[in-house]
C-alpha positions as CSV (number, residue, x, y, z in Angstrom):
1,M,-10.9,19.6,-47.7
2,M,-12.5,19.5,-44.1
3,G,-12.0,15.7,-44.0
4,N,-8.0,16.2,-44.6
5,M,-7.8,18.5,-41.2
6,N,-5.2,16.9,-38.7
7,D,-6.9,17.1,-35.1
8,R,-4.4,17.4,-32.4
9,G,-6.8,16.1,-29.6
10,T,-6.2,17.6,-26.1
11,I,-2.8,19.2,-27.3
12,K,-4.4,22.2,-28.3
13,W,-6.2,22.6,-25.2
14,T,-3.4,22.4,-22.7
15,S,-2.2,25.7,-23.5
16,L,-5.7,27.1,-22.3
17,M,-6.0,25.0,-19.1
18,M,-4.3,26.6,-15.6
19,P,-1.7,24.8,-13.8
20,E,-4.4,23.9,-11.3
21,H,-6.7,22.1,-13.8
22,I,-4.1,19.9,-14.9
23,E,-2.9,19.1,-11.3
24,M,-6.8,18.5,-10.4
25,L,-7.0,16.1,-13.5
26,K,-4.1,14.4,-12.5
27,E,-5.1,13.9,-8.9
28,M,-8.6,12.4,-10.7
29,W,-6.5,9.9,-12.4
30,I,-4.6,8.5,-9.5
31,E,-7.8,8.2,-7.5
32,D,-9.3,6.3,-10.3
33,K,-6.4,3.9,-9.5
34,R,-7.0,3.7,-6.1
35,I,-7.5,0.3,-4.8
36,E,-9.9,-0.4,-1.7
37,K,-8.8,-2.0,1.5
38,P,-10.3,-5.8,1.3
39,V,-12.0,-7.1,4.5
40,V,-9.9,-9.7,5.8
41,D,-11.9,-12.8,7.2
42,E,-11.4,-14.2,10.7
43,Q,-9.3,-17.2,9.4
44,Q,-6.8,-15.0,8.0
45,I,-6.5,-12.7,10.9
46,E,-5.5,-15.5,13.2
47,E,-3.3,-16.7,10.8
48,N,-1.7,-13.5,10.5
49,S,-1.4,-13.0,14.1
50,F,0.1,-16.7,14.8
51,A,2.8,-15.9,12.0
52,L,3.5,-12.3,13.7
53,Q,3.8,-13.9,16.9
54,R,6.1,-16.5,15.8
55,S,8.3,-14.3,14.1
56,M,8.8,-12.4,17.2
57,A,9.3,-15.1,19.4
58,D,11.7,-17.0,17.3
59,G,13.3,-13.9,15.6
60,L,12.2,-15.2,12.1
61,T,11.8,-12.9,8.9
62,V,8.2,-12.7,7.5
63,K,6.9,-11.2,4.4
64,V,4.0,-9.1,5.2
65,K,1.5,-7.7,2.4
66,Y,-0.4,-4.6,3.9
67,H,-2.9,-2.0,2.2
68,N,-0.9,1.3,2.5
69,G,-4.0,3.6,2.0
70,F,-3.7,3.6,-1.8
71,D,-2.5,0.1,-3.2
72,F,-0.6,-2.8,-1.8
73,S,2.8,-2.9,-0.5
74,C,5.0,-5.8,0.9
75,A,7.9,-5.8,3.5
76,A,10.2,-8.2,4.9
77,I,10.5,-7.5,8.7
78,K,11.5,-9.1,11.7
79,V,8.9,-8.3,14.3
80,T,9.9,-6.6,17.5
81,D,6.9,-5.8,19.0
82,M,3.1,-6.5,19.0
83,N,0.9,-3.8,20.9
84,P,-2.7,-5.1,21.5
85,S,-4.0,-1.5,22.9
86,T,-2.8,0.2,19.7
87,K,-3.1,-2.4,17.2
88,K,0.3,-1.6,16.0
89,V,2.9,-4.1,14.9
90,R,6.7,-2.9,14.9
91,G,9.4,-4.6,13.0
92,I,12.8,-4.1,11.4
93,D,13.7,-4.7,7.5
94,P,16.7,-7.0,8.1
95,K,18.6,-5.5,5.1
96,S,18.4,-1.6,5.6
97,K,17.7,-1.8,9.5
98,E,14.6,0.8,9.0
99,V,11.9,0.4,11.6
100,I,8.4,-0.3,10.2
101,Y,5.4,0.4,12.0
102,L,2.2,-1.3,10.5
103,L,-1.5,-1.1,11.7
104,F,-2.5,-4.7,12.3
105,E,-5.9,-4.2,10.3
106,D,-4.0,-3.1,7.3
107,I,-2.1,-6.3,7.2
108,T,-3.7,-8.6,4.5
109,E,-1.2,-11.5,4.3
110,V,2.0,-12.8,6.5
111,H,4.0,-15.4,5.2
112,V,7.4,-16.8,7.0
113,L,10.4,-16.6,4.9
């Protein structure tokens, strides 16, 4: 009759786990999903720089894909400032009027909209 037992899997063990252990397991699962920042080649860096400068000079909106430390994010911005000393790009989201700061090294793609 042992073959008919219904095993509840991890459900039976969660009551024995401390909340800290459950949090640590959740963090480990999140870490497994992390995407590493890719190395952007020199040609792509030049294309990105040109599109950002064009956006700033002509008031165009660009779609920027960047690495946020965990995964990739995209933002539509109008570039208002590019600071070579801090390597930061400042832009404004045309819809929400939110100011967005990005590190140039985190930007992987820029497309003029």
